[in-house]
C-alpha positions, -999 to 999 in steps of 0.1 A, spaced: 0 0 0 10 35 -6 28 52 26 8 79 42 37 93 60 48 117 34 30 149 30 54 168 7 46 173 -29 9 162 -27 -12 158 -58 -49 155 -61 -63 128 -83 -97 135 -98 -120 104 -100 -145 116 -126 -167 135 -104 -203 145 -117 -190 180 -130 -169 159 -156 -198 134 -167 -201 154 -201 -168 138 -211 -178 103 -212 -204 79 -225 -216 54 -200 -231 19 -202 -257 10 -173 -264 -26 -164 -251 -54 -142 -223 -48 -121 -193 -72 -121 -166 -68 -93 -133 -84 -87 -110 -83 -58 -90 -52 -58 -53 -56 -65 -25 -30 -64 -11 -20 -97 25 -11 -91 45 7 -117 81 18 -116 96 49 -128 131 59 -130 147 93 -142 163 90 -178 173 126 -183 200 149 -169 176 174 -157 150 174 -128 117 158 -140 82 162 -128 78 144 -94 85 105 -98 70 80 -77 74 42 -74 44 19 -64 50 -12 -45 54 -27 -10 80 0 0 58 31 -4 63 60 -24 83 92 -22 53 114 -21 16 110 -13 -13 113 -40 -45 130 -27 -78 124 -42 -110 145 -43 -139 131 -23 -165 136 -51 -173 102 -69 -198 93 -94 -217 74 -70 -249 71 -92 -229 52 -118 -232 15 -120 -210 3 -148 -217 -28 -170 -187 -49 -170 -180 -84 -173 -152 -108 -178 -162 -109 -215 -151 -72 -218 -115 -81 -210 -112 -97 -243 -75 -96 -254 -75 -112 -287 -51 -139 -277 -54 -169 -252 -41 -158 -218 -4 -163 -212 1 -172 -248 35 -159 -253 60 -159 -281 95 -173 -276 94 -178 -239 126 -193 -225 162 -183 -219 159 -151 -239 130 -137 -217 142 -106 -200 135 -95 -163 116 -66 -178 92 -90 -196 87 -110 -164 78 -77 -146 54 -70 -175 37 -103 -170 33 -96 -134 16 -62 -142 -7 -79 -169 -19 -104 -143 -26 -78 -118 -44 -58 -145 -64 -88 -154 -76 -95 -119 -82 -58 -111 -114 -48 -96 -140 -32 -122 -151 -9 -93 -153 27 -107 -123 48 -99 -103 18 -85 -70 38 -87 -86 65 -62 -104 39 -40 -74 17 -34 -54 47 -19 -78 51 9 -73 89 9 -98 117 4 -77 147 15 -73 176 -9 -42 194 -12 -39 225 9 -19 246 -15 -7 246 -49 16 221 -64 47 237 -80 58 224 -112 92 213 -116 109 226 -148 117 200 -174 151 218 -177 163 235 -146 191 260 -153 226 245 -144 250 269 -135 285 268 -149 276 242 -177 280 264 -208 283 236 -230 244 227 -224 220 236 -250 186 238 -235 155 261 -231 132 269 -204 103 245 -207 68 258 -218 52 228 -202 52 244 -170 25 270 -184 -2 242 -186 2 228 -152 -27 230 -128 -20 240 -92 -40 214 -71 -42 181 -91 -28 164 -120 -44 129 -123 -78 117 -134 -91 83 -128 -120 73 -152 -115 34 -148 -141 8 -145 -171 28 -158 -180 9 -189 -170 40 -211 -175 33 -249 -159 67 -257 -142 97 -245 -148 131 -257 -120 150 -275 -126 179 -250 -112 157 -225 -78 161 -239 -80 197 -248 -95 210 -215 -71 187 -193 -37 194 -209 -22 197 -173 -27 159 -166 2 140 -155 -17 106 -151 -49 94 -167 -66 61 -160 -91 48 -186 -86 11 -180 -114 -13 -177 -138 3 -199 -153 -5 -235 -130 18 -255 -126 8 -291 -103 37 -300 -84 67 -287 -90 100 -301 -60 115 -319 -65 145 -297 -49 125 -270 -18 141 -284 -25 173 -266 -17 160 -231 20 169 -235 30 166 -199 13 132 -194 36 105 -176 13 77 -170 -14 64 -191 -33 33 -184 -59 20 -211 -57 -17 -202 -86 -40 -205 -106 -21 -233 -113 -31 -268 -86 -11 -285 -76 -22 -321 -51 5 -328 -32 33 -313 -33 68 -329 -2 80 -344 -5 111 -322 8 91 -292 42 101 -303 33 136 -291 34 124 -253 72 124 -250 71 127 -213 53 93 -210 71 68 -187 43 42 -183 20 32 -212 -1 2 -202 -23 -14 -229 -27 -47 -214 -55 -71 -227 -67 -52 -259 -69 -63 -295 -39 -44 -306 -19 -60 -335 6 -33 -346 21 -2 -331 26 31 -349 63 41 -355 55 74 -338 57 54 -306 94 56 -311 94 93 -300 87 83 -265 123 80 -255 114 82 -218 92 53 -218 101 28 -193 70 3 -194 50 -4 -226 25 -30 -215 13 -50 -244 8 -85 -230 -26 -98 -239 -27 -83 -273 -23 -102 -308 8 -82 -314 29 -87 -345 55 -114 -338 85 -92 -345 75 -66 -322 64 -90 -294 97 -108 -297 116 -76 -294 100 -66 -262 102 -101 -248 140 -104 -253 151 -67 -248 124 -48 -231 103 -18 -237 130 6 -243 146 -17 -269 112 -17 -287 107 20 -286 143 24 -300 136 -3 -327 103 17 -337 123 50 -337 154 38 -358 129 23 -383 107 54 -385 102 65 -422 105 102 -434 67 103 -441 50 129 -461 68 162 -461 51 192 -448 37 219 -474 64 247 -479 63 276 -457 43 305 -472 61 338 -484 41 366 -471 43 397 -493 39 429 -474 47 456 -498 51 455 -537 61 491 -541 86 493 -569 122 500 -557 155 500 -573 173 488 -539 161 458 -522 180 432 -501 171 399 -483 185 383 -452 183 347 -438 190 340 -401 195 304 -389 208 285 -360 218 254 -376 222 232 -345 261 224 -339 269 189 -344 284 186 -309 251 196 -295 232 172 -316 232 145 -289 209 117 -281 206 128 -246 193 161 -258 173 148 -287 161 114 -277 131 116 -297 151 119 -330 163 88 -350 202 87 -347 206 88 -383 185 118 -387 205 135 -359 239 128 -376 258 157 -394 261 137 -425 221 136 -428 215 172 -417 242 190 -436 226 184 -470 191 195 -459 206 227 -443 226 234 -475 197 230 -498 175 251 -476 201 279 -478 203 275 -515 166 274 -519 160 305 -500 188 323 -519 191 353 -496 216 382 -502 229 379 -466 230 347 -446 236 348 -410 243 311 -394 248 305 -358 263 274 -341 286 266 -369 320 252 -359 353 261 -375 357 225 -391 320 227 -407 328 263 -419 359 255 -437 354 222 -450 317 225 -459 298 257 -460 325 278 -474 333 254 -502 297 246 -510 282 280 -507 312 294 -530 292 277 -559 262 299 -552 284 331 -553 286 333 -515 318 346 -496 319 345 -459 334 356 -426 335 333 -396 345 338 -359 343 310 -332 335 318 -296 363 334 -275 375 301 -259 389 290 -292 418 313 -286 430 293 -257 427 260 -275 452 240 -297 439 239 -333 427 203 -328 403 213 -302 395 247 -317 382 235 -348 352 221 -331 343 255 -311 311 270 -327 305 306 -335 287 328 -362 291 327 -399 281 356 -423 278 350 -459 270 374 -486 263 375 -524 299 388 -537 282 398 -570 259 422 -551 279 435 -522 315 444 -514 328 439 -478 341 473 -464 350 461 -430 342 436 -402 345 433 -363 340 406 -335 326 417 -303 336 395 -274 312 400 -248 332 388 -218 364 405 -228 348 437 -234 329 436 -201 360 429 -181 380 458 -198 353 483 -192 365 508 -168 330 510 -150 330 473 -145 364 466 -131 361 449 -97 325 440 -102 322 404 -90 291 397 -111 311 405 -141 338 380 -132 314 353 -119 286 356 -143 295 374 -176 333 364 -180 325 326 -181 301 330 -210 322 333 -240 296 343 -266 304 367 -296 288 388 -322 301 392 -357 295 427 -372 302 434 -411 298 464 -431 288 462 -468 283 486 -499 258 475 -527 278 475 -559 249 487 -580 234 514 -556 262 525 -536 240 521 -503 258 507 -472 247 482 -446 257 470 -413 247 434 -404 251 420 -369 251 382 -365 249 370 -329 242 342 -304 233 352 -269 235 329 -239 207 304 -233 203 299 -195 169 313 -182 186 317 -147 211 341 -163 186 366 -179 209 395 -165 239 379 -185 218 380 -216 207 416 -211 245 426 -204 256 409 -235 230 426 -257 237 460 -240 274 456 -248 267 445 -283 246 476 -290 269 499 -275 298 485 -297 276 485 -328 268 523 -320 304 530 -319 311 512 -352 285 528 -369 296 562 -361 330 553 -372 317 537 -404 295 567 -412 329 585 -418 342 557 -440 356 571 -474 338 566 -505 355 538 -526 379 555 -548 393 523 -564 364 499 -566 384 471 -582 406 468 -552 378 457 -530 373 426 -553 406 414 -538 398 420 -500 384 385 -494 375 376 -460 383 339 -462 418 346 -474 415 336 -509 431 360 -534 419 346 -567 385 356 -582 360 337 -601 355 346 -639 320 360 -630 333 383 -604 361 394 -628 335 405 -653 315 425 -627 306 461 -636 322 488 -615 304 498 -584 280 529 -582 292 559 -564 291 553 -525 263 569 -504 274 591 -476 256 591 -441 257 620 -418 256 598 -387 257 561 -378 221 557 -371 214 567 -409 231 536 -421 206 507 -427 212 482 -397 202 445 -397 205 425 -362 201 388 -367 205 358 -346 194 335 -318 187 357 -288 174 329 -264 150 355 -253 111 360 -256 92 392 -258 86 398 -221 124 401 -215 149 427 -210 168 419 -241 134 424 -261 128 456 -242 163 470 -249 162 463 -286 127 474 -293 124 503 -270 160 516 -270 165 516 -233 159 499 -201 162 511 -165 189 503 -141 165 485 -120 150 461 -147 139 430 -132 160 408 -152 191 426 -136 177 413 -102 202 425 -75 234 422 -96 260 449 -103 273 458 -138 289 492 -137 269 522 -155 243 495 -167 231 491 -132 237 528 -122 224 545 -152 205 520 -173 211 509 -209 203 524 -242 211 526 -278 203 552 -305 188 528 -332 151 526 -340 147 487 -343 119 465 -348 114 428 -356 107 421 -393 81 395 -381 61 418 -359 57 390 -333 36 370 -360 55 336 -359 41 309 -336 77 297 -328 113 298 -340 125 270 -317 105 239 -316 111 209 -291 89 187 -270 96 208 -239 96 244 -254 84 261 -284 85 299 -287 101 328 -306 136 334 -295 153 341 -329 148 375 -347 155 398 -374 156 432 -363 158 462 -387 163 499 -385 129 515 -394 143 548 -405 165 532 -433 146 499 -442 110 488 -449 99 452 -448 86 438 -482 81 401 -473 89 375 -447 89 337 -445 59 323 -427 50 295 -402 55 257 -407 23 240 -419 3 236 -386 -13 202 -398 19 186 -401 29 196 -364 0 174 -351 22 143 -353 57 159 -346 66 166 -311 99 183 -318 127 192 -343 151 181 -356 134 154 -377 136 141 -412 124 174 -427 137 199 -403 175 196 -397 176 218 -366 154 226 -337 154 263 -349 136 276 -380 152 296 -408 140 330 -408 141 352 -440 130 387 -447 133 410 -477 136 448 -473 137 479 -494 162 504 -486 146 538 -480 159 568 -500 171 598 -480 151 620 -501 117 602 -497 100 587 -466 81 553 -472 54 546 -450 60 517 -426 42 484 -431 37 459 -402 42 422 -407 6 412 -403 1 381 -424 -28 387 -448 -42 372 -479 -12 380 -503 13 352 -500 30 327 -521 38 290 -514 74 281 -511 86 245 -519 
């Protein structure tokens, strides 16, 4: 029995009270009862981060106590007889029993026998606890990925699953009620459920909307009449226990392979395909899940992302920019992306999809994040040269302290540009940590040394001139620190970046016009002195445009900011300033930043105007953290690349997968360069009827 001596971390299990009767259809006839039997289920932690509170059932008690609401459906008398437990196979008819039977399978047989003998009394999971106490306070949700100070190599996101947690209960017991169907609204209205018991009923199918229960860890659908499992089961990547004992299931969807945390897949008592049954008998549930995942086919590709046209006013000076965090190979690990097939996660598979995507989008400027030096030199620089791209790359600051053998795997930012269209005038790398510790106002600040200095992120700033029009352009390519426990560090990094960009812009506003345009053809960033025949035949550039101040030069700030729209980073960039006591700074001290506040002189706005649903998509996080910011006084948005096909996402728990090689989306925007002699009315990126399908 469950111990009642543990009062911490209480949960409340709802037992299907009368207020929830609208979600079920019920059979009313003779009642059949069997002796109650405990249903133990083991759970172990298989993730490097704290998970939602685990528990282990059995004779030894559990680590925390469940509490249940006292309301029951006392007026319900279910119709349930042994014939309803039809499994499709004779009892205990196992395939290949013998020396190859694992301990896991023996445990599964024990659970299956207990499920078979379980009482058909309604809400048996509630009743067997013998508890009717309701939690006195809210239950705090444990983040799927709690911040880990000092581990800069980790590549995580704050979980969005916390947002759908309920405060007082997270389990529902609908067992033993003779239900023939469950309303889809059950899965949409109760997204916070961690445990769902629908065993000992008459269910013949599970609605695909089951996939909405993204935080579910335990699902018991044993002793029903299920013939198949919906493909949307793969959306429940937090499942640790999926009990399907004594149904009529013959096959399992490959999407079950997404459930990399699953520890117990209860399938005994089903006429399951021989290959699947043998796999789980010999090697266990995890091996079967791995088998399904590794044999998962690519499936139908999603519809191409729409290109949203925002302005069609004729103009002679346009430019397009692509920003893309490609997911560095060293971060693409099975521990981080356990739901992704190993082949799909490999660089040899992902690199060609990334390259094809860059080629297809064909932007004038390409800003890539999480590119390591080896991939830049041996792959991107070589392959993109065929598309008229030349580039500049800088690794993160740690590479300076490493031997070449190790430094080649340090990631950084790479900016590519179409050499037929642009001349590179200058470039600069902003090392946030080094800049911070050398600022006179930050010398001696402990928070600078303890929090900012260990994070070696950088920004690459490039300065271009359009060959045809002579207009100039500043492009910032940046990757900001990820950890949600260091919002102050993110804000300081961006403040340093904007301060440095302002200084560079003022200096570049005085940059002399190009007297000898041909000479710039030989100022190649990657060290190559030779020119292609196409470059040799280029026309002479137009006269260089002049700018009275740095803020008049068109500016693009692109990258992975690891920050949402309610953060200091977003406030600083869009509003141009944040106060010295901004909440993200907490009680930390950063010289003038925390004495006078932070500011920059540019008028910046996101090209997407917050219209994208997400730019980063994983099972535990989806949200907008990547941006293309532009200076509204010098540029106007003409079009942007839209969302991923939403219908496709109903069966995809996260990226990367067969069709999306990174957990980030590629962002693309097209701009018109405003004439200094004529103001163009700004257009916001509100996705309307004008759009073109891509891909």
